GUPA-941811 format. One record per atom (N, C-alpha, C): residue number from 0; atom name; x, y, z negated. Coordinates in steps of 0.2 Angstrom, whole numbers. Each point is the difference from the previous one (the first is absolute). Layout:
<kegus>
+------+------+-------+-------+-------+
! resi ! name !     X !     Y !     Z !
+------+------+-------+-------+-------+
!  NUM !   CA !     X !     Y !     Z !
...
+------+------+-------+-------+-------+
</kegus>
This chain:
<kegus>
+------+------+-------+-------+-------+
! resi ! name !     X !     Y !     Z !
+------+------+-------+-------+-------+
!    0 !    N !   -86 !    -6 !   121 !
!    0 !   CA !     5 !     3 !    -4 !
!    0 !    C !    -1 !    -1 !    -7 !
!    1 !    N !    -6 !     1 !    -2 !
!    1 !   CA !    -2 !    -1 !    -7 !
!    1 !    C !     2 !    -7 !    -3 !
!    2 !    N !    -1 !    -5 !     4 !
!    2 !   CA !     2 !    -7 !    -2 !
!    2 !    C !     7 !    -1 !     0 !
!    3 !    N !     4 !     3 !     5 !
!    3 !   CA !     7 !     0 !    -1 !
!    3 !    C !     3 !     3 !    -6 !
!    4 !    N !    -3 !     6 !    -1 !
!    4 !   CA !     3 !     4 !    -6 !
!    4 !    C !    -2 !    -4 !    -7 !
!    5 !    N !    -6 !    -3 !     0 !
!    5 !   CA !    -1 !    -4 !    -6 !
!    5 !    C !     5 !    -6 !    -1 !
!    6 !    N !     1 !    -3 !     6 !
!    6 !   CA !     4 !    -6 !     0 !
!    6 !    C !     7 !     2 !    -2 !
!    7 !    N !     3 !     6 !     3 !
!    7 !   CA !     6 !     2 !    -2 !
!    7 !    C !     1 !     1 !    -7 !
!    8 !    N !    -5 !     4 !    -3 !
!    8 !   CA !     0 !     1 !    -7 !
!    8 !    C !    -1 !    -6 !    -5 !
!    9 !    N !    -4 !    -5 !     3 !
!    9 !   CA !     0 !    -6 !    -4 !
!    9 !    C !     7 !    -3 !     0 !
!   10 !    N !     3 !    -1 !     5 !
!   10 !   CA !     7 !    -3 !     1 !
!   10 !    C !     5 !     4 !    -5 !
!   11 !    N !     0 !     7 !     1 !
!   11 !   CA !     5 !     4 !    -5 !
!   11 !    C !    -2 !    -1 !    -7 !
!   12 !    N !    -7 !     0 !    -1 !
!   12 !   CA !    -2 !    -1 !    -7 !
!   12 !    C !     3 !    -6 !    -3 !
!   13 !    N !    -1 !    -6 !     4 !
!   13 !   CA !     3 !    -6 !    -3 !
!   13 !    C !     8 !     0 !     0 !
!   14 !    N !     3 !     3 !     4 !
!   14 !   CA !     7 !     0 !     0 !
!   14 !    C !     2 !     4 !    -6 !
!   15 !    N !    -3 !     6 !    -1 !
!   15 !   CA !     2 !     4 !    -6 !
!   15 !    C !    -1 !    -3 !    -6 !
!   16 !    N !    -6 !    -4 !    -1 !
!   16 !   CA !    -1 !    -4 !    -6 !
!   16 !    C !     5 !    -5 !    -1 !
!   17 !    N !     2 !    -4 !     5 !
!   17 !   CA !     5 !    -5 !    -1 !
!   17 !    C !     7 !     3 !    -2 !
!   18 !    N !     2 !     6 !     3 !
!   18 !   CA !     6 !     3 !    -2 !
!   18 !    C !    -1 !     3 !    -7 !
!   19 !    N !    -6 !     2 !    -2 !
!   19 !   CA !     0 !     2 !    -7 !
!   19 !    C !     1 !    -6 !    -5 !
!   20 !    N !    -3 !    -6 !     2 !
!   20 !   CA !     1 !    -6 !    -4 !
!   20 !    C !     7 !    -2 !     0 !
!   21 !    N !     4 !     0 !     5 !
!   21 !   CA !     7 !    -1 !     1 !
!   21 !    C !     4 !     4 !    -5 !
!   22 !    N !    -2 !     7 !     0 !
!   22 !   CA !     4 !     4 !    -5 !
!   22 !    C !    -2 !    -1 !    -7 !
!   23 !    N !    -6 !    -2 !    -2 !
!   23 !   CA !    -1 !    -2 !    -7 !
!   23 !    C !     4 !    -6 !    -1 !
!   24 !    N !     0 !    -5 !     4 !
!   24 !   CA !     4 !    -6 !    -1 !
!   24 !    C !     7 !     1 !    -1 !
!   25 !    N !     3 !     4 !     4 !
!   25 !   CA !     7 !     2 !     0 !
!   25 !    C !     2 !     4 !    -6 !
!   26 !    N !    -4 !     5 !    -2 !
!   26 !   CA !     1 !     4 !    -6 !
!   26 !    C !     0 !    -5 !    -6 !
!   27 !    N !    -5 !    -4 !    -1 !
!   27 !   CA !    -1 !    -5 !    -5 !
!   27 !    C !     6 !    -4 !    -1 !
!   28 !    N !     2 !    -3 !     6 !
!   28 !   CA !     6 !    -4 !     0 !
!   28 !    C !     7 !     3 !    -2 !
!   29 !    N !     0 !     7 !     2 !
!   29 !   CA !     6 !     4 !    -2 !
!   29 !    C !     0 !     1 !    -7 !
!   30 !    N !    -6 !     1 !    -3 !
!   30 !   CA !     0 !     1 !    -7 !
!   30 !    C !     2 !    -6 !    -4 !
!   31 !    N !    -2 !    -6 !     2 !
!   31 !   CA !     2 !    -7 !    -3 !
!   31 !    C !     7 !     0 !     0 !
!   32 !    N !     3 !     1 !     6 !
!   32 !   CA !     7 !    -1 !     1 !
!   32 !    C !     4 !     5 !    -5 !
!   33 !    N !    -2 !     6 !     0 !
!   33 !   CA !     3 !     5 !    -4 !
!   33 !    C !    -1 !    -2 !    -8 !
!   34 !    N !    -5 !    -2 !    -2 !
!   34 !   CA !    -1 !    -3 !    -7 !
!   34 !    C !     5 !    -5 !    -1 !
!   35 !    N !     0 !    -5 !     4 !
!   35 !   CA !     5 !    -6 !    -1 !
!   35 !    C !     7 !     3 !     0 !
!   36 !    N !     2 !     4 !     4 !
!   36 !   CA !     7 !     3 !     1 !
!   36 !    C !     1 !     4 !    -7 !
!   37 !    N !    -4 !     3 !    -3 !
!   37 !   CA !     1 !     4 !    -6 !
!   37 !    C !     1 !    -5 !    -6 !
!   38 !    N !    -4 !    -5 !     0 !
!   38 !   CA !     0 !    -6 !    -5 !
!   38 !    C !     7 !    -3 !     1 !
!   39 !    N !     2 !    -1 !     6 !
!   39 !   CA !     7 !    -4 !     1 !
!   39 !    C !     6 !     4 !    -1 !
!   40 !    N !    -1 !     6 !     0 !
!   40 !   CA !     6 !     5 !     0 !
!   40 !    C !     4 !    -1 !    -7 !
!   41 !    N !     6 !    -1 !     1 !
!   41 !   CA !     4 !    -1 !    -7 !
!   41 !    C !     3 !     6 !    -2 !
!   42 !    N !     0 !     5 !     4 !
!   42 !   CA !     3 !     7 !    -1 !
!   42 !    C !    -6 !     5 !    -1 !
!   43 !    N !    -2 !     3 !    -5 !
!   43 !   CA !    -5 !     5 !    -1 !
!   43 !    C !     0 !     5 !     5 !
!   44 !    N !     6 !     2 !     2 !
!   44 !   CA !     0 !     6 !     5 !
!   44 !    C !    -2 !    -3 !     7 !
!   45 !    N !     1 !    -6 !     2 !
!   45 !   CA !    -2 !    -3 !     6 !
!   45 !    C !    -8 !     0 !     0 !
!   46 !    N !    -3 !    -2 !    -6 !
!   46 !   CA !    -7 !     0 !    -1 !
!   46 !    C !    -3 !     7 !     1 !
!   47 !    N !     3 !     5 !    -3 !
!   47 !   CA !    -2 !     6 !     1 !
!   47 !    C !     0 !     2 !     7 !
!   48 !    N !     5 !    -2 !     4 !
!   48 !   CA !     0 !     2 !     7 !
!   48 !    C !    -6 !    -3 !     4 !
!   49 !    N !    -2 !    -6 !    -2 !
!   49 !   CA !    -5 !    -4 !     3 !
!   49 !    C !    -7 !     4 !    -1 !
!   50 !    N !     0 !     2 !    -7 !
!   50 !   CA !    -7 !     3 !    -2 !
!   50 !    C !     0 !     7 !     4 !
!   51 !    N !     6 !     3 !     0 !
!   51 !   CA !     0 !     7 !     4 !
!   51 !    C !    -2 !    -1 !     7 !
!   52 !    N !     2 !    -5 !     3 !
!   52 !   CA !    -2 !    -1 !     7 !
!   52 !    C !    -7 !    -2 !     1 !
!   53 !    N !    -3 !    -3 !    -5 !
!   53 !   CA !    -7 !    -1 !     1 !
!   53 !    C !    -5 !     6 !    -2 !
!   54 !    N !     3 !     5 !    -2 !
!   54 !   CA !    -4 !     6 !    -2 !
!   54 !    C !     1 !     5 !     6 !
!   55 !    N !    -5 !     5 !     0 !
!   55 !   CA !     2 !     6 !     5 !
!   55 !    C !     6 !     4 !    -3 !
!   56 !    N !     4 !     2 !     5 !
!   56 !   CA !     6 !     3 !    -2 !
!   56 !    C !    -1 !     6 !    -5 !
!   57 !    N !    -5 !     4 !     1 !
!   57 !   CA !    -1 !     6 !    -5 !
!   57 !    C !    -1 !    -3 !    -7 !
!   58 !    N !    -4 !    -5 !    -1 !
!   58 !   CA !    -2 !    -3 !    -6 !
!   58 !    C !     7 !    -3 !    -3 !
!   59 !    N !     3 !    -4 !     4 !
!   59 !   CA !     6 !    -3 !    -3 !
!   59 !    C !     5 !     5 !    -2 !
!   60 !    N !     1 !     6 !     3 !
!   60 !   CA !     5 !     5 !    -2 !
!   60 !    C !    -2 !     3 !    -6 !
!   61 !    N !    -6 !     0 !    -3 !
!   61 !   CA !    -2 !     3 !    -6 !
!   61 !    C !     1 !    -5 !    -6 !
!   62 !    N !     1 !    -6 !     1 !
!   62 !   CA !     1 !    -5 !    -5 !
!   62 !    C !     7 !     1 !    -3 !
!   63 !    N !     0 !    -1 !    -7 !
!   63 !   CA !     6 !     0 !    -4 !
!   63 !    C !     3 !    -8 !     0 !
!   64 !    N !     6 !    -1 !    -2 !
!   64 !   CA !     2 !    -7 !    -1 !
!   64 !    C !    -4 !    -4 !    -5 !
!   65 !    N !    -2 !     4 !    -5 !
!   65 !   CA !    -4 !    -3 !    -5 !
!   65 !    C !    -6 !    -2 !     2 !
!   66 !    N !    -4 !     4 !     5 !
!   66 !   CA !    -6 !    -2 !     3 !
!   66 !    C !     1 !    -6 !     4 !
!   67 !    N !     5 !     0 !     4 !
!   67 !   CA !     1 !    -6 !     4 !
!   67 !    C !     1 !    -6 !    -4 !
!   68 !    N !     4 !     0 !    -5 !
!   68 !   CA !     1 !    -6 !    -5 !
!   68 !    C !    -7 !    -2 !    -3 !
!   69 !    N !    -4 !     5 !    -2 !
!   69 !   CA !    -7 !    -2 !    -2 !
!   69 !    C !    -4 !    -4 !     5 !
!   70 !    N !     0 !     3 !     6 !
!   70 !   CA !    -3 !    -3 !     6 !
!   70 !    C !     2 !    -7 !     1 !
!   71 !    N !     7 !    -1 !     0 !
!   71 !   CA !     3 !    -6 !     1 !
!   71 !    C !    -2 !    -6 !    -5 !
!   72 !    N !     0 !     2 !    -6 !
!   72 !   CA !    -3 !    -4 !    -6 !
!   72 !    C !    -7 !    -2 !     1 !
!   73 !    N !    -4 !     5 !     2 !
!   73 !   CA !    -7 !    -1 !     1 !
!   73 !    C !    -1 !    -5 !     6 !
!   74 !    N !     4 !     1 !     5 !
!   74 !   CA !    -1 !    -4 !     6 !
!   74 !    C !     2 !    -8 !    -1 !
!   75 !    N !     5 !     0 !    -5 !
!   75 !   CA !     2 !    -7 !    -1 !
!   75 !    C !    -5 !    -4 !    -5 !
!   76 !    N !    -4 !     4 !    -3 !
!   76 !   CA !    -5 !    -3 !    -5 !
!   76 !    C !    -7 !    -1 !     4 !
!   77 !    N !     0 !     2 !     6 !
!   77 !   CA !    -6 !    -1 !     4 !
!   77 !    C !    -1 !    -8 !     1 !
!   78 !    N !    -6 !    -2 !     1 !
!   78 !   CA !    -1 !    -7 !     2 !
!   78 !    C !     3 !    -2 !     7 !
!   79 !    N !     2 !    -6 !     1 !
!   79 !   CA !     3 !    -2 !     6 !
!   79 !    C !    -4 !     2 !     6 !
!   80 !    N !     3 !     3 !     5 !
!   80 !   CA !    -5 !     2 !     6 !
!   80 !    C !    -1 !    -7 !     4 !
!   81 !    N !    -5 !     1 !     4 !
!   81 !   CA !    -2 !    -6 !     5 !
!   81 !    C !     6 !    -2 !     4 !
!   82 !    N !     0 !    -6 !     2 !
!   82 !   CA !     6 !    -2 !     4 !
!   82 !    C !     0 !     4 !     7 !
!   83 !    N !    -6 !     1 !     3 !
!   83 !   CA !     0 !     4 !     6 !
!   83 !    C !    -6 !     5 !     0 !
!   84 !    N !     1 !     5 !     4 !
!   84 !   CA !    -5 !     5 !     0 !
!   84 !    C !    -7 !    -2 !     2 !
!   85 !    N !    -5 !     2 !    -2 !
!   85 !   CA !    -7 !    -2 !     2 !
!   85 !    C !    -4 !     7 !     1 !
!   86 !    N !    -5 !    -1 !     5 !
!   86 !   CA !    -4 !     6 !     1 !
!   86 !    C !    -6 !    -1 !    -5 !
!   87 !    N !    -2 !     6 !    -3 !
!   87 !   CA !    -6 !     0 !    -4 !
!   87 !    C !    -6 !     1 !     3 !
!   88 !    N !    -6 !     0 !    -4 !
!   88 !   CA !    -6 !     2 !     3 !
!   88 !    C !     0 !     7 !     2 !
!   89 !    N !     3 !     4 !    -5 !
!   89 !   CA !     0 !     7 !     2 !
!   89 !    C !     4 !     2 !     6 !
!   90 !    N !     5 !    -4 !     2 !
!   90 !   CA !     4 !     1 !     6 !
!   90 !    C !    -5 !    -1 !     6 !
!   91 !    N !    -4 !    -6 !     0 !
!   91 !   CA !    -4 !    -1 !     5 !
!   91 !    C !    -6 !     5 !     1 !
!   92 !    N !    -2 !     2 !    -6 !
!   92 !   CA !    -5 !     5 !     0 !
!   92 !    C !     2 !     7 !     3 !
!   93 !    N !     6 !     2 !    -2 !
!   93 !   CA !     3 !     6 !     3 !
!   93 !    C !     2 !    -1 !     8 !
!   94 !    N !     2 !    -6 !     2 !
!   94 !   CA !     1 !    -1 !     7 !
!   94 !    C !    -7 !     0 !     4 !
!   95 !    N !    -5 !    -2 !    -3 !
!   95 !   CA !    -7 !     1 !     3 !
!   95 !    C !    -1 !     8 !     0 !
!   96 !    N !     2 !     4 !    -5 !
!   96 !   CA !    -1 !     7 !     1 !
!   96 !    C !     4 !     3 !     5 !
!   97 !    N !     6 !    -2 !     1 !
!   97 !   CA !     4 !     2 !     5 !
!   97 !    C !    -3 !    -1 !     7 !
!   98 !    N !    -2 !    -7 !     1 !
!   98 !   CA !    -4 !    -1 !     6 !
!   98 !    C !    -6 !     4 !     1 !
!   99 !    N !    -4 !     1 !    -5 !
!   99 !   CA !    -6 !     5 !     1 !
!   99 !    C !     2 !     7 !     2 !
!  100 !    N !     5 !     2 !    -3 !
!  100 !   CA !     2 !     7 !     1 !
!  100 !    C !     2 !     1 !     8 !
!  101 !    N !     4 !    -5 !     2 !
!  101 !   CA !     3 !     0 !     7 !
!  101 !    C !    -6 !    -1 !     5 !
!  102 !    N !    -4 !    -5 !    -2 !
!  102 !   CA !    -6 !    -2 !     5 !
!  102 !    C !    -5 !     6 !     0 !
!  103 !    N !    -2 !     3 !    -5 !
!  103 !   CA !    -5 !     5 !    -1 !
!  103 !    C !     2 !     6 !     3 !
!  104 !    N !     7 !     1 !     0 !
!  104 !   CA !     3 !     7 !     2 !
!  104 !    C !    -2 !     2 !     8 !
!  105 !    N !    -2 !    -5 !     3 !
!  105 !   CA !    -1 !     1 !     8 !
!  105 !    C !    -7 !     3 !     0 !
!  106 !    N !    -5 !    -1 !    -4 !
!  106 !   CA !    -7 !     2 !     1 !
!  106 !    C !     0 !     8 !     1 !
!  107 !    N !     3 !     4 !    -4 !
!  107 !   CA !    -1 !     7 !     1 !
!  107 !    C !     2 !     2 !     7 !
!  108 !    N !     5 !    -3 !     2 !
!  108 !   CA !     3 !     2 !     7 !
!  108 !    C !    -4 !    -3 !     6 !
!  109 !    N !    -4 !    -5 !    -1 !
!  109 !   CA !    -4 !    -3 !     5 !
!  109 !    C !    -7 !     2 !     0 !
!  110 !    N !    -2 !     3 !    -5 !
!  110 !   CA !    -7 !     2 !    -1 !
!  110 !    C !    -2 !     5 !     6 !
!  111 !    N !     5 !     5 !     1 !
!  111 !   CA !    -2 !     5 !     5 !
!  111 !    C !    -2 !    -3 !     7 !
!  112 !    N !     3 !    -6 !     2 !
!  112 !   CA !    -1 !    -3 !     6 !
!  112 !    C !    -7 !    -4 !     0 !
!  113 !    N !    -3 !    -1 !    -6 !
!  113 !   CA !    -7 !    -3 !    -1 !
!  113 !    C !    -5 !     5 !     0 !
!  114 !    N !     1 !     6 !    -1 !
!  114 !   CA !    -5 !     5 !    -1 !
!  114 !    C !     1 !     6 !     6 !
!  115 !    N !     5 !     1 !     3 !
!  115 !   CA !     1 !     5 !     5 !
!  115 !    C !     1 !    -4 !     7 !
!  116 !    N !    -4 !     2 !     4 !
!  116 !   CA !    -1 !    -4 !     7 !
!  116 !    C !     6 !     2 !     5 !
!  117 !    N !     2 !     7 !    -1 !
!  117 !   CA !     5 !     2 !     5 !
!  117 !    C !     7 !    -3 !    -3 !
!  118 !    N !     3 !    -4 !     4 !
!  118 !   CA !     6 !    -3 !    -3 !
!  118 !    C !     6 !     5 !    -1 !
!  119 !    N !     1 !     5 !     4 !
!  119 !   CA !     5 !     5 !    -2 !
!  119 !    C !    -1 !     4 !    -6 !
!  120 !    N !    -6 !     2 !    -1 !
!  120 !   CA !    -2 !     3 !    -7 !
!  120 !    C !     1 !    -5 !    -6 !
!  121 !    N !    -2 !    -6 !     1 !
!  121 !   CA !     0 !    -5 !    -5 !
!  121 !    C !     8 !    -1 !    -2 !
!  122 !    N !     4 !     0 !     6 !
!  122 !   CA !     7 !    -1 !    -2 !
!  122 !    C !     3 !     6 !    -3 !
!  123 !    N !    -2 !     6 !     1 !
!  123 !   CA !     3 !     6 !    -3 !
!  123 !    C !    -3 !     0 !    -8 !
!  124 !    N !    -6 !    -2 !    -1 !
!  124 !   CA !    -2 !     0 !    -7 !
!  124 !    C !     3 !    -6 !    -3 !
!  125 !    N !     1 !    -5 !     3 !
!  125 !   CA !     4 !    -6 !    -3 !
!  125 !    C !     7 !     2 !    -2 !
!  126 !    N !     3 !     4 !     4 !
!  126 !   CA !     7 !     2 !    -1 !
!  126 !    C !     0 !     5 !    -6 !
!  127 !    N !    -5 !     4 !     0 !
!  127 !   CA !     0 !     5 !    -6 !
!  127 !    C !    -1 !    -4 !    -6 !
!  128 !    N !    -4 !    -5 !     0 !
!  128 !   CA !    -1 !    -4 !    -6 !
!  128 !    C !     6 !    -3 !    -2 !
!  129 !    N !     4 !    -3 !     4 !
!  129 !   CA !     6 !    -3 !    -1 !
!  129 !    C !     5 !     4 !    -3 !
!  130 !    N !     1 !     6 !     3 !
!  130 !   CA !     4 !     5 !    -3 !
!  130 !    C !    -2 !     2 !    -7 !
!  131 !    N !    -6 !     1 !    -1 !
!  131 !   CA !    -3 !     2 !    -7 !
!  131 !    C !     2 !    -6 !    -5 !
!  132 !    N !    -1 !    -6 !     2 !
!  132 !   CA !     2 !    -6 !    -4 !
!  132 !    C !     7 !     0 !    -2 !
!  133 !    N !     4 !     1 !     5 !
!  133 !   CA !     7 !     0 !    -1 !
!  133 !    C !     2 !     6 !    -5 !
!  134 !    N !    -3 !     6 !     1 !
!  134 !   CA !     2 !     5 !    -5 !
!  134 !    C !    -2 !    -2 !    -7 !
!  135 !    N !    -6 !    -2 !     0 !
!  135 !   CA !    -3 !    -2 !    -7 !
!  135 !    C !     4 !    -6 !    -3 !
!  136 !    N !     2 !    -5 !     4 !
!  136 !   CA !     5 !    -5 !    -3 !
!  136 !    C !     6 !     3 !    -2 !
!  137 !    N !     3 !     4 !     4 !
!  137 !   CA !     7 !     3 !    -2 !
!  137 !    C !    -1 !     5 !    -6 !
!  138 !    N !    -6 !     3 !    -1 !
!  138 !   CA !    -1 !     5 !    -5 !
!  138 !    C !     0 !    -4 !    -7 !
!  139 !    N !    -4 !    -6 !     0 !
!  139 !   CA !     0 !    -4 !    -5 !
!  139 !    C !     6 !    -3 !    -2 !
!  140 !    N !     4 !    -2 !     5 !
!  140 !   CA !     6 !    -3 !    -1 !
!  140 !    C !     5 !     5 !    -3 !
!  141 !    N !     0 !     6 !     2 !
!  141 !   CA !     4 !     5 !    -3 !
!  141 !    C !    -1 !     1 !    -7 !
!  142 !    N !    -7 !     0 !    -2 !
!  142 !   CA !    -1 !     1 !    -7 !
!  142 !    C !     2 !    -6 !    -4 !
!  143 !    N !    -1 !    -6 !     3 !
!  143 !   CA !     2 !    -6 !    -4 !
!  143 !    C !     8 !     0 !    -1 !
!  144 !    N !     4 !     2 !     6 !
!  144 !   CA !     7 !    -1 !    -1 !
!  144 !    C !     3 !     6 !    -3 !
!  145 !    N !    -4 !     5 !    -2 !
!  145 !   CA !     3 !     6 !    -3 !
!  145 !    C !     3 !     5 !     5 !
!  146 !    N !    -2 !     0 !     6 !
!  146 !   CA !     2 !     4 !     5 !
!  146 !    C !    -5 !     5 !     2 !
!  147 !    N !     1 !     5 !     3 !
!  147 !   CA !    -4 !     6 !     2 !
!  147 !    C !    -6 !    -4 !     5 !
!  148 !    N !    -6 !     0 !    -3 !
!  148 !   CA !    -5 !    -3 !     4 !
!  148 !    C !    -2 !     3 !     7 !
!  149 !    N !     0 !     6 !     0 !
!  149 !   CA !    -1 !     3 !     7 !
!  149 !    C !     5 !    -1 !     5 !
!  150 !    N !     7 !     0 !    -2 !
!  150 !   CA !     5 !    -2 !     4 !
!  150 !    C !     0 !    -7 !     2 !
!  151 !    N !    -1 !    -4 !    -5 !
!  151 !   CA !    -1 !    -7 !     2 !
!  151 !    C !    -5 !    -2 !     5 !
!  152 !    N !    -6 !     3 !    -1 !
!  152 !   CA !    -6 !     0 !     4 !
!  152 !    C !     2 !     2 !     7 !
!  153 !    N !     3 !     5 !     1 !
!  153 !   CA !     2 !     3 !     7 !
!  153 !    C !     6 !    -5 !     3 !
!  154 !    N !     4 !    -2 !    -5 !
!  154 !   CA !     5 !    -5 !     3 !
!  154 !    C !    -3 !    -6 !     3 !
!  155 !    N !    -5 !    -3 !    -4 !
!  155 !   CA !    -3 !    -6 !     3 !
!  155 !    C !    -3 !     2 !     6 !
!  156 !    N !    -3 !     5 !     1 !
!  156 !   CA !    -3 !     2 !     7 !
!  156 !    C !     5 !     0 !     5 !
!  157 !    N !     6 !     3 !    -1 !
!  157 !   CA !     5 !     1 !     5 !
!  157 !    C !     3 !    -7 !     1 !
!  158 !    N !     1 !    -4 !    -5 !
!  158 !   CA !     3 !    -7 !     1 !
!  158 !    C !    -5 !    -4 !     4 !
!  159 !    N !    -6 !     0 !    -2 !
!  159 !   CA !    -5 !    -4 !     3 !
!  159 !    C !    -1 !     2 !     7 !
!  160 !    N !     0 !     7 !     2 !
!  160 !   CA !     0 !     2 !     7 !
!  160 !    C !     6 !    -2 !     4 !
!  161 !    N !     6 !     0 !    -3 !
!  161 !   CA !     6 !    -2 !     3 !
!  161 !    C !    -1 !    -8 !     2 !
!  162 !    N !    -2 !    -3 !    -5 !
!  162 !   CA !    -1 !    -8 !     1 !
!  162 !    C !    -5 !    -1 !     6 !
!  163 !    N !    -5 !     4 !     0 !
!  163 !   CA !    -5 !    -1 !     5 !
!  163 !    C !     3 !     1 !     7 !
!  164 !    N !     3 !     6 !     0 !
!  164 !   CA !     4 !     2 !     6 !
!  164 !    C !     5 !    -5 !     3 !
!  165 !    N !     3 !    -3 !    -5 !
!  165 !   CA !     5 !    -5 !     2 !
!  165 !    C !    -3 !    -7 !     2 !
!  166 !    N !    -6 !    -1 !    -3 !
!  166 !   CA !    -4 !    -6 !     2 !
!  166 !    C !    -2 !     1 !     7 !
!  167 !    N !    -3 !     6 !     2 !
!  167 !   CA !    -3 !     1 !     6 !
!  167 !    C !     6 !     0 !     5 !
!  168 !    N !     6 !     3 !    -1 !
!  168 !   CA !     6 !     0 !     4 !
!  168 !    C !     2 !    -7 !     2 !
!  169 !    N !    -1 !    -5 !    -5 !
!  169 !   CA !     3 !    -7 !     1 !
!  169 !    C !    -6 !    -4 !     3 !
!  170 !    N !    -5 !     3 !     2 !
!  170 !   CA !    -5 !    -4 !     4 !
!  170 !    C !    -6 !    -2 !    -5 !
!  171 !    N !     0 !     2 !    -6 !
!  171 !   CA !    -6 !    -3 !    -4 !
!  171 !    C !    -6 !     5 !     0 !
+------+------+-------+-------+-------+
</kegus>
């Protein structure tokens, strides 16, 4: 079981790291396309719309027409962007971090099976550790997202429990 769990997390770590790199590549490409579109826009209001689409809606709504014009002028003066998006060293390092987070996350959940000889007790301790980890992840996510940490932590436990129940119901 330990080997299967490690293999599964190894696979998911690789998958998540690749998806992270794909997202970096996509975002960089969209940025290049937006910059080109702003530079090619003949109507300043069209360029303002392109800039507004590239920004988070809350930030875009706070900008005045004068600020959009200033941004447009600054974007036009930037050096020519690369022809195609490229991944940077930092992207690859961050993808390695994603892999490690996913891969290493299995260890707190499988440790009870290595130190507790009664499989039923080990399973219950492992479940408790998993619920605690879900809560802590949700709590931190809630703080990061500006939402109530306790509510987000409990929400993660409920959603995680529901997903586990669904997985079991589907034969997993």
